[in-house]
C-alpha positions as CSV (number, residue, x, y, z in Angstrom):
1,M,74.1,37.4,-54.1
2,K,72.8,33.7,-53.0
3,K,74.1,34.5,-49.9
4,Q,72.3,37.6,-49.3
5,I,69.1,36.2,-50.4
6,L,69.9,33.3,-47.2
7,F,70.7,36.2,-45.1
8,L,67.8,38.0,-46.1
9,T,65.4,34.9,-45.8
10,V,66.7,33.5,-42.4
11,F,66.1,37.7,-41.2
12,V,62.8,38.2,-42.0
13,A,61.9,34.8,-40.5
14,A,63.6,35.5,-37.3
15,L,62.0,38.7,-37.7
16,L,58.1,37.5,-38.3
17,A,58.7,34.8,-35.6
18,G,59.1,37.3,-32.9
19,M,55.5,38.5,-34.5
20,N,53.3,36.1,-32.8
21,S,51.5,38.4,-30.3
22,Y,49.3,40.0,-32.9
23,G,47.9,37.2,-34.6
24,Q,45.8,34.2,-33.2
25,Y,47.4,31.3,-33.6
26,V,47.6,29.4,-29.7
27,N,45.1,26.8,-30.0
28,S,44.1,27.2,-26.0
29,M,42.9,30.5,-24.2
30,T,45.0,32.3,-22.4
31,G,42.6,33.6,-19.8
32,A,39.1,32.5,-18.2
33,P,36.7,32.4,-21.0
34,T,33.4,35.1,-20.7
35,C,29.9,33.5,-21.1
36,T,28.0,35.0,-23.9
37,P,24.5,35.4,-22.5
38,A,21.4,33.9,-22.9
39,V,18.6,35.7,-25.3
40,P,15.2,35.3,-24.1
41,L,12.6,34.0,-26.6
42,S,10.1,37.1,-27.4
43,C,8.0,34.5,-29.5
44,L,7.6,31.3,-26.7
45,S,4.5,30.9,-25.2
46,D,4.9,31.7,-21.3
47,A,5.3,28.8,-19.6
48,D,3.4,27.7,-16.7
49,E,2.8,25.7,-13.6
50,L,0.6,23.2,-16.5
51,H,3.3,23.9,-19.2
52,P,6.7,23.7,-17.5
53,L,10.2,24.2,-18.5
54,P,12.5,21.2,-18.1
55,G,14.1,22.0,-14.9
56,E,12.6,24.7,-13.5
57,V,10.6,24.7,-10.1
58,Y,7.2,24.9,-9.7
59,T,5.1,25.2,-6.8
60,Y,1.6,23.3,-7.1
61,T,-0.7,24.2,-4.2
62,I,-4.7,23.2,-3.4
63,T,-7.6,25.1,-1.2
64,T,-9.9,22.9,0.6
65,D,-13.4,24.0,2.1
66,P,-13.2,23.0,5.1
67,A,-9.6,24.6,5.5
68,T,-8.7,21.0,8.1
69,V,-8.3,18.2,6.5
70,G,-6.2,15.2,7.0
71,D,-3.4,13.7,5.0
72,V,-2.9,15.1,1.3
73,H,-0.9,13.2,-1.0
74,W,0.3,14.0,-3.7
75,F,2.2,11.8,-6.6
76,V,2.8,11.5,-10.0
77,T,1.1,8.9,-12.8
78,D,0.4,8.2,-16.5
79,E,-1.6,6.1,-15.6
80,S,-6.1,6.4,-16.6
81,D,-7.1,4.9,-13.0
82,I,-6.0,6.9,-10.4
83,I,-8.1,4.8,-8.0
84,T,-8.3,1.2,-8.7
85,S,-10.2,-0.1,-6.3
86,A,-12.1,1.0,-2.9
87,T,-12.8,-2.9,-1.4
88,L,-14.3,-2.7,2.3
89,G,-14.1,1.7,1.9
90,T,-10.5,1.4,1.4
91,P,-9.4,3.1,-1.6
92,V,-6.7,2.3,-3.3
93,L,-4.6,4.5,-5.4
94,Q,-2.5,3.3,-8.7
95,P,0.6,1.8,-7.7
96,N,2.3,2.9,-11.0
97,R,3.7,6.2,-9.5
98,D,6.3,8.2,-10.6
99,V,9.2,8.3,-8.1
100,V,12.2,11.4,-8.1
101,D,14.5,11.2,-11.2
102,G,12.3,8.8,-12.4
103,D,10.5,9.8,-16.3
104,Y,8.9,12.4,-15.3
105,I,9.9,14.1,-12.1
106,L,13.3,15.6,-11.8
107,T,13.1,16.6,-8.3
108,A,9.9,17.4,-5.3
109,S,9.8,18.4,-2.2
110,A,10.3,15.8,0.7
111,H,6.8,15.1,1.0
112,Y,6.1,13.9,-2.6
113,D,4.2,10.8,-2.6
114,T,3.9,10.9,1.5
115,P,0.4,11.5,3.2
116,G,1.0,14.5,4.8
117,A,-0.9,17.9,6.0
118,S,0.8,20.1,3.3
119,K,-1.5,21.7,0.7
120,T,1.7,22.6,-1.3
121,I,4.3,21.2,-3.3
122,D,7.1,22.0,-5.3
123,I,7.8,19.6,-8.1
124,S,10.9,20.3,-11.5
125,W,10.1,18.0,-14.6
126,K,12.0,16.5,-16.7
127,T,11.8,16.7,-20.8
128,F,8.6,14.4,-21.6
129,D,6.8,13.3,-25.3
130,T,3.3,15.2,-24.4
131,S,1.3,12.6,-25.7
132,N,1.6,10.8,-22.7
133,E,-0.4,11.8,-20.3
134,V,0.8,12.9,-17.1
135,L,-1.1,13.8,-14.0
136,L,-0.4,15.6,-11.3
137,V,-2.2,13.6,-7.9
138,A,-3.6,15.4,-5.1
139,Y,-5.8,12.6,-3.2
140,V,-7.1,14.6,0.0
141,E,-8.8,12.9,2.9
142,G,-11.1,14.6,5.6
143,A,-10.5,15.7,8.8
144,A,-12.3,12.7,10.2
145,G,-10.9,9.6,8.0
146,C,-14.3,9.3,6.6
147,S,-13.9,11.2,3.5
148,D,-12.0,12.0,0.1
149,N,-11.6,13.5,-3.3
150,V,-9.3,13.8,-5.8
151,E,-8.1,16.2,-8.3
152,V,-5.7,16.1,-11.2
153,Y,-3.6,18.3,-13.4
154,R,-2.4,17.6,-16.3
155,I,1.6,18.9,-17.2
156,E,2.7,19.2,-20.7
157,P,5.9,20.9,-20.8
158,S,7.1,23.5,-22.7
159,F,10.5,23.7,-24.6
160,S,12.4,26.3,-24.8
161,F,16.1,25.0,-25.5
162,T,18.1,27.9,-27.0
163,L,21.7,28.6,-28.5
164,D,23.6,31.7,-28.3
165,V,26.8,31.9,-30.0
166,A,29.5,34.9,-30.1
167,G,33.3,35.2,-31.1
168,L,35.6,35.1,-28.0
169,L,39.3,36.8,-27.6
170,D,41.9,34.3,-26.7
171,A,42.6,36.1,-23.6
172,G,39.1,35.5,-22.9
173,G,36.7,38.4,-23.2
174,L,33.9,38.6,-26.0
175,G,35.1,39.7,-29.1
176,A,35.2,38.6,-32.8
177,E,37.9,40.5,-34.9
178,E,41.7,39.7,-34.6
179,C,44.6,40.0,-36.3
180,I,45.3,37.1,-38.9
181,S,48.5,35.5,-38.3
182,P,51.6,36.5,-39.2
183,V,53.4,34.7,-41.9
184,E,55.2,31.7,-40.7
185,S,57.9,31.2,-43.7
186,A,59.1,33.1,-46.8
187,V,61.6,31.2,-48.7
188,Y,63.0,32.3,-51.7
189,D,64.3,29.5,-53.9
190,G,66.1,31.6,-56.5
191,T,63.0,31.3,-58.5
192,N,59.5,31.3,-56.4
193,L,59.4,32.7,-53.2
194,T,57.3,30.4,-51.5
195,M,54.7,31.4,-48.6
196,D,53.5,29.8,-45.4
197,Y,50.6,32.4,-44.1
198,G,50.1,30.3,-41.2
199,E,46.9,29.9,-39.2
200,N,44.8,31.5,-37.1
201,W,42.8,29.4,-34.2
202,V,39.5,31.1,-33.5
203,F,37.3,31.0,-30.3
204,F,33.5,30.8,-29.7
205,S,31.5,30.8,-26.7
206,V,27.9,28.9,-27.0
207,N,25.4,29.1,-24.2
208,A,23.1,26.3,-23.9
209,A,20.1,27.0,-21.9
210,N,16.9,25.3,-21.1
211,F,17.7,21.7,-21.1
212,V,18.2,18.6,-18.7
213,D,20.6,16.2,-18.4
214,S,23.0,16.5,-22.0
215,W,22.7,17.8,-25.6
216,E,24.3,17.2,-29.2
217,P,26.1,19.6,-30.7
218,T,26.7,19.3,-34.6
219,F,29.5,22.3,-36.0
220,S,30.5,23.4,-39.1
221,A,32.8,26.3,-40.6
222,V,33.8,28.4,-43.7
223,A,36.2,30.7,-44.4
224,A,35.1,33.7,-46.9
225,N,38.3,34.4,-48.3
226,G,39.4,30.6,-49.2
227,S,41.3,29.6,-45.8
228,T,40.8,26.0,-45.0
229,I,39.3,25.1,-42.2
230,G,40.9,22.4,-40.0
231,T,39.8,21.0,-36.7
232,I,36.3,22.0,-35.0
233,E,36.2,21.1,-31.6
234,W,34.8,21.8,-28.6
235,A,35.3,22.2,-24.4
236,Y,34.2,22.8,-21.2
237,P,35.3,27.0,-20.1
238,T,38.2,25.1,-17.6
239,D,39.0,22.7,-20.2
240,A,39.7,25.4,-23.0
241,Q,41.6,27.2,-20.7
242,A,43.7,24.6,-19.7
243,N,44.1,23.4,-23.1
244,T,42.5,19.6,-22.8
245,N,39.6,17.1,-22.6
246,W,38.5,19.0,-26.6
247,N,35.5,17.1,-27.7
248,V,34.6,16.5,-31.7
249,S,31.5,17.5,-33.3
250,G,28.4,15.3,-32.1
251,T,29.7,14.9,-28.6
252,P,27.0,15.2,-25.9
253,V,27.6,18.4,-23.4
254,D,26.4,17.1,-20.0
255,A,24.7,19.5,-17.9
256,V,27.5,21.1,-15.4
257,V,24.6,21.9,-12.6
258,A,24.3,19.8,-10.0
259,G,20.9,18.1,-10.3
260,G,21.7,17.9,-14.5
261,A,19.2,21.1,-15.1
262,V,20.1,23.8,-16.9
263,G,17.6,26.9,-16.8
264,A,17.2,30.5,-18.5
265,G,20.7,31.4,-18.0
266,G,22.5,28.8,-19.6
267,E,25.6,26.9,-19.7
268,C,28.8,27.7,-21.5
269,I,31.1,26.2,-23.8
270,V,33.5,27.1,-25.9
271,V,34.2,26.1,-29.5
272,R,37.6,26.2,-31.2
273,V,38.2,26.5,-35.0
274,Q,41.5,25.9,-36.9
275,V,41.8,27.9,-39.9
276,D,44.8,27.5,-42.0
277,H,45.8,30.0,-44.3
278,G,48.7,28.0,-46.6
279,S,50.0,29.1,-49.5
280,V,48.1,30.7,-51.7
281,E,47.9,33.9,-52.5
282,H,44.6,35.1,-51.7
283,N,45.5,36.2,-48.6
284,N,47.8,38.9,-49.9
285,T,44.8,40.8,-50.3
286,T,42.9,44.0,-48.6
287,A,39.9,41.3,-48.0
288,A,39.5,40.4,-44.3
289,E,39.2,36.5,-44.2
290,V,35.9,36.0,-42.3
291,V,35.3,32.6,-40.3
292,T,31.5,31.6,-40.0
293,L,30.9,28.8,-37.5
294,S,27.4,27.1,-38.0
295,I,25.8,25.3,-35.0
296,D,22.7,22.6,-34.0
297,G,21.8,21.4,-31.4
298,V,19.3,19.1,-30.0
299,M,18.2,17.8,-26.2
300,Y,18.7,14.5,-25.0
301,D,15.6,12.3,-24.8
302,P,15.1,10.4,-22.1
303,A,12.4,8.2,-23.9
304,T,14.4,6.8,-26.6
305,D,18.1,7.6,-24.5
306,G,19.5,9.5,-27.1
307,Y,19.5,12.3,-29.7
308,G,17.3,11.8,-32.5
309,N,14.1,13.7,-31.4
310,A,14.3,16.8,-34.1
311,A,11.2,17.7,-32.0
312,L,13.6,18.4,-29.3
313,A,16.2,20.9,-31.1
314,D,17.1,24.3,-30.4
315,L,14.4,27.0,-30.8
316,D,14.7,30.2,-32.2
317,E,12.8,33.7,-33.1
318,P,10.7,33.6,-36.6
319,A,11.4,35.3,-39.1
320,S,8.6,38.3,-38.7
321,S,6.0,36.7,-36.5
322,G,4.4,33.8,-34.9
323,A,5.6,30.7,-32.9
324,C,9.0,30.1,-32.4
325,V,11.1,27.9,-35.1
326,N,12.4,24.9,-34.2
327,D,15.5,23.7,-35.7
328,V,17.2,26.4,-37.0
329,T,21.0,27.0,-37.2
330,D,22.7,29.3,-35.3
331,V,25.4,31.2,-37.0
332,A,28.2,33.7,-35.7
333,T,30.9,35.1,-37.7
334,Y,35.1,36.4,-36.7
335,T,37.1,38.8,-39.0
336,L,41.0,38.3,-38.8
337,T,42.0,41.8,-40.8
338,P,43.7,41.7,-43.8
339,R,47.0,41.6,-44.6
340,P,48.8,44.7,-46.6
341,A,48.3,44.4,-50.2
342,L,51.8,45.2,-52.0
343,V,52.0,46.6,-55.6
344,D,54.7,46.5,-57.9
345,A,56.1,50.4,-58.1
346,I,58.7,50.7,-60.5
347,P,57.3,52.0,-63.4
348,D,60.2,51.6,-66.4
349,T,60.1,47.9,-67.1
350,P,58.2,45.5,-70.0
351,N,56.3,43.4,-67.1
352,P,53.4,44.8,-65.2
353,T,55.2,43.6,-62.3
354,D,59.0,42.7,-61.7
355,F,58.4,40.6,-57.9
356,E,59.4,36.9,-58.3
357,P,56.7,34.7,-58.4
358,K,55.3,33.3,-55.7
359,N,54.7,29.7,-55.2
């Protein structure tokens, strides 16, 4: 009888080893991950040239009367003195002027901070503290070179940093339901049936939109039906497919796009969550195992060279109406299908079940 039990155990283990295809418990993507789309916020006030979104390019234009003038000198400063002196009739412009990829400007037209004929300039902005009085200056000289004038625009950036999360199938497509992993082992020792219900690795796509330089993610996860959450890590999509360079929660995510400015379309990372089913009997139920991933994110703050500014946390829709809500945890769920529930069907015994006990 012992030989029969041993043979049956080995047979079941071998059978289960061949059933790996229906459970997602590989720990890397088997196909190219799909990036879940970024969803624009309906609660956000319209951004414009004076309230720019970081990383977006805005065009600034002046007109003059008379139409023909001499040089137009565009520059940005946070100083209040635009012209510091006019000794001997020669105006001296504020020398503390921002440079491209400096404190405020991300990119600008080639003629930025250079006198020339253009009455138009393109600028994209970084993230900065709105309490700073950042001014875009147009200093214009008359056609004859014997007159001048100054106008300034006050720049106060808008923020629209968002996170959108969705489940990923291991083959790369968007989806949030997989078969629970096959039983990894079932061993009867003459008294108990010791179970190992295996593990799943579930994947999520996280799209971060409207940020400059980088952002810092924080993850947590729970399993509703009692399984244990193990490792939670993130990787860039190509690394996730190659199963390399996984990062822990709290490791900053750099902008991949050239120039470091990510706009409304966003950029995605892949998050993987290890779900260990262990040996407990709760996995032998008709209830699905629902895994919930929670994620928070904060944009890089150039003023502090860090991620501690809660005002730069991701935005979300309000519960009813009104302004966008700052620093709300984004969540997504992933469902693992239930195992078959097994019920003793032998009627004529004094015990409620004739199954051998599970360890």
